N, C-alpha and C positions, 0 to 999 in steps of 0.2 A: 805454152811450154814446148820447146823444141825437143824432138825425139833424141834419145841417147843412142850413140853408136857404140860398138864394142870398144873402140879406142877411148871413149869417154867414161867408161865404167869406173867407179871409184875403187881405190885400193881396198876399201872395206869389204869387198866381195869375198875375200879369203875366208872369213868366218862363215859367210853364207854358203860357200862351196863346201866347207867341211861339214857344216850342219846338214846340208842337203844330202851328202853322202851318208851321214849318220842315220838320217831318216830312211833313206833308201835301203839301208842294210838292217834296219830294225825289225825285230820279230813282231812288233806292234803294227807293222804296215802289211796289208794284204798284197800278195804278188800281183794281182790285177791292178791295184792302185799304183804300185811301183811301176808297172809297165806303162800306165797312162801318164804318170809324171815324166818318165823317161821319153815318151813319145812327144810330149809338149816342150821339153827343154832342149835347147840347142847345145851341143858340146862346146861351141865357141864361147859360151858364157863363163866357162871354167878357165880362168886366167892361168892357173897353175897347171903345167903340163902333166904332172903326176895325177892331180885330181881329175883332169880331163880324161886321161886314160882309164882311171878307175870308173868314172861315169860311163865311158864308152863300153867297158867290159860289163858293168851292171846292166846296161841297156841291152847288150847283145845276149845276155843270159836269159832274158825274157821273164816268164812267170814262175821262175824257180823259187822254191822255199828259201827263206832268208838264211836259215842255218847252212843249207847247201851252198848258197851264194857266198857266204863268208868262208866256206871251205875252199871253194874254187878260185876266188879272187886273187889270193897271193901268187899262185903259179901263173895265172893269166897275165897279171900286171908285170911280174918278173919277166915273162916271155916278151913283153912289149918294150923292154929296155930299162926297167927299174929294178936291178938286182937286189938293192937294199930295202925294198918295199916292206913296210911293217904295217899290216892292217890294224893291229891293236892300237898302235900309236896314232894312225890316221883317224880312227874312229873314237879316240879318247875324248871324253869319258865314254866307255864302251856301251853301257846300257842306256837306252833311251827310256825315260820314265813317262808314264801317262800324262802327268801335268806338263811335261816338256814338249809333248807332241804339237800342241797348238803353236808354240813359238817356232818350232821347226817347220811346220807347214807355212807359217807366215814368211819365213826365209825363202822357202821354195817359191812362193808367190812373187817375192821380190826378184828372184832369178828369172822367173818366167817373164817378168816385165822386160828384162834385158834380152831374153830370147825373142821377144816380139815387140820391139820398141815402137813400131808404127801403129800398134793396136792400142785400144783404150787400156789404161792402167788396170791390171788384174788384181793387184793387192789392195786397191781402194774400195 
């Protein structure tokens, strides 16, 4: 199988991008785990410019508590050129449930495959 490039990523990444951001903002995710996921993911896998900026801001905030993260994100994203940014809308449904965590982690693994297309498939 030939490796995927960023230009070959399916349009279906949009739900993966949203779900990844939901996971990264979840109170169920430890700050250290968030930091490690952000370290492994390349911002370029986020096709949507707004989602890419949100990811970059999450990554730049480091091991901050998720509640504080959600407080700071709107102003930071607005300052990056998205004046109509609505975090609640982006993360809807807002709460990540424990049963949903596994599915969200699977989505992150799929995005990691796009971050490192030349490496062995991580999600398998």
